[in-house]
Structure formats: C-alpha cells, structure tokens
N, C-alpha and C positions, 0 to 999 in steps of 0.2 A: 582437768586440763584438756584431756583428749576431746571430751564433749564440746568444750568451748572452741577448740580448733576446728572441729567438724562444723559447728554452727557458723563460724566465720567463713569457712570454705564454701559452705552452701550459700551463704549470703552473697558471696562473690560470683559463684558459678551459675546459680539458678537464673538470675536476670539475663545472663548471656545466653543460656540454653533456651529460655523463653523467646528472646529476640531472634535467635537463629531459627526457631520453630516457626515464628510468624513470617519470617522472610522466605523460608524454603518450603512451607507447607503447600500442598497442591490445592488450587482453588476448587471450590465445590460447585458443581454444575447440575442443572436440572436434566432429566432424561432427554428433553427436547434439545438442550444445548449440547449434550454428549453426542446425540445423533448428528447434529449440525457439524460438530468438530470432526467426527469421523468422515462425513461427506467431503469436507474441505481437504482433509488429509488424503483421501482417496483421489481427489482431483489433482492434488500436487504430485502424487505418485504417477498418475497417468501423464501429466505434463512432462515429467522427467523422461518417461519413455519416448514421448514424441520429440522432445528436444534432442535426445540422444540418437534416435533412429531415423527421423524424418529427413529425407534429402533436402527439403526446403528450409530446415531449421537454421538458425544463425551459426550453429556448430558444424554444419556440413555444406552450406550453399556457397558462401563467399569466403573461401579460404578455410582450412581446417583449424578449428579451435578445440583444445582439449576440453572434454566434458567431465563434469562431476555433478552430482545432484544439486539442484538449486537450493539456496539457503533461505530459510524463512524464520520469522518469529513464530512462537507457538500460537495456535489458533485462539483468538480471544473474542468471545461473543460480545464483549463490551464495545467493540469497534464496528458493530453493525447498527446502522441508523436508517430511519424512514423519513422521506421527505417528498413533497411535491416539487415540480419544476416551476420556478418562478421566472417567467420570461421577461426580458427587458422590453419595454415599449419601443425604445430605440435600440436597435441592434448594431452597435458600433463595429466597424472593421478593425481587425487586429493584424499585426505583422509579427510573426515569430521567427526565430532563427534556429536552424538545425545545427547539430554539433559539428558539422563540416562547413558551416558558414552559409548554407543555402537558406533562402528566404521562403517562408510559407505564410499564406494568408488565410483568414477565416473571419468568422463573426463571433462576437461575444453574445451568445444567444440568451443566457439566463443564468440562474444559480440554484443550487440546492442548499438546504440548511441542516446543520447537525447541532446537537447539544451534547457537549462533552464536559463532564465534571461541572455541571450547572452553568456552563458558559456557551453562548451561541456563536457559531461560525458559519460563514457563507463560503461556498465553493463554486467557482465559475464553471459553467458548461459551455463549450465552444462548438460551433458548427464549422466543419472543415471539409474542403474539397480534396479528394484523393489526387495526389500528384500524377499517378500513372493512369488511372481509369476515370478520373473526374467524378467518381461516386461521392455522394454526400454522407458524412457520418458525424457523430457527436462524440466529444471527448472531454474527459476530465484528466488534468495532470496537476501535480502538486509537489511542493517541497515542504519539509517540516523540520523539527528539531533533531531528527535522526539523520538528516541528509548529509552526506559526505563523512559520516561517522559510521553508523551501523548500516546505512542504506546508500544506494547509488548516488554519486555526487551530482548528477544532472537532475534527478528527480524520479518520480514514479507515476504510473498511469492507472486509471480505472476505466474499464469499458462502460459505455453508457448507451443504452438503446432507448431512443425517444419514443414515447407513446403519443398518439393523436388525441388521447383523452386528456383534457386540461386538468382533470381531477385525479389523474393516475398518481399513485403513491409509489415512489421508487425505493428500492433497497440500496443504500450506499454502504457497501461492505469493504472495509479496508483490509480484511483478510485476503481479499482478491487483488490487492494492489500489486502491480508487477513492474518489472524492469523493461524498458524498451530494448530492442536488439543491440543497440550500441553499447549496452552495459556488458555484453559478452564479447563483441568483436568490433575492432576499430574500422571494419569495412562497411559499417552502417552509419547512417546519420539519423538522428531522432530530434524531435521538437524539444527545445529547452523551455521549461515552464517560465512564465512571466513572473516578475517580482510580486505582483498582486496575488499570485497563486500560492504564496507561502502560508502555511497553517502554523500558528504559534503554539503548537503542541507537539509532543513526541508521539508520532504515530507508530507505536511498537506493534505493528500488525502487517501482514503481507510479506513481500519478498525483501530480503536483505541484499547486501553486496554479493556479487558472484566472485569477483577477484579480490584477493586480500590487498 
C-alpha cells in the first residue's frame, strides 16, 4: 500500500516539479552572449551613478526627485537585431505632441526591420530638429504590449545614429531601450510616440517603470 501511495504522489508531484524547473531555469548563453550581458549590466551601473550624481540629471536639475536605481528587465540577447535603414522616397512631415502639450515637428525618414519569433516588424526612424539648438538628430520611439504595465506609460526610446553609408547595418538593441526624462520628473516634457509606432509584441527588454 505504501509503495502504491508513493507512486501516486510521485505521479502528481513530478510533473509540477518539471514544469517549475522549465519556468525558472536560467537560460543558457554562449560565451559571447555572457560577455555582452556583462557589458550591458556595467553600462546600467554607470548610468545609475550618473543619474544619481550628475547635476544635470532629471533627479537634480529641475526640482529634486528621490533617486533609486533604475529598473530593468534582465538582459536578453534575443532582443538584439540587425537591419539596414530603409529610407522613404517621400519623407512626410510629422507633428508629435509632448507630454505637456507642446508641439514638435519632424520627418518620417525611414524604417528598420526586425524579425521576432518568425514575424517581421517595421520600426520608424524620425529626423528631428532640436528645440533648443536646432541640431538634427534621428530617433526611434515605440510602445508595445508592456507599455503602462511593466514599462512607462508614454513609451520608450532608442538612440539612433544615422550613417552616410546606405549599406550600413545597424544594431537595434532593445536592451538599451530607455525612458525619457518625463518618466522620472513631471518637470520635463517628452515626445509621445505616434499610434503607428506601436509594436504588437511584449518587448521585455530595456528599462522598466521607475515609479510604481
């Protein structure tokens, strides 16, 4: 009888233990991926120091905001992609709104492409004129299925440095996705991503919400 009870108990418990193991086991990475993960973690630690100590950071410049280390998803090499920049032949003007209602203008310059779980997605790249210095820069901003849940409700940004080489291959790394300054302090205004900049995936990479 005892052996029968043990077999029944194992039949019930083992599938649960296996399922828990599959959920919580640590992913296996190559040495190159392990090196990359450490580099991103080091960059995040350095950014924490700058945000905490730099007088021009959003925690020190416009009204004092209590600082704690920024929140991130674990670094995931699966959210690193390679793409050329596909320029639009006609670069339409766009008008975006800041979180304080201010109007910002730019050009829909082109897009990059990623393939996630065997599905292709396009991400717009915008040319923007700086409001203060008039300098030209290029930007990616986006929302996704984590927005307003695990990540900042307005959206997140990726830096983009345009190359003059039309065949240049860019690295689109969502582990570097970051919050604009308005995510930390109400004293800042930041561009609100357009409806077309929504990615229909959960980008569980990069920065999470700062405030609960």
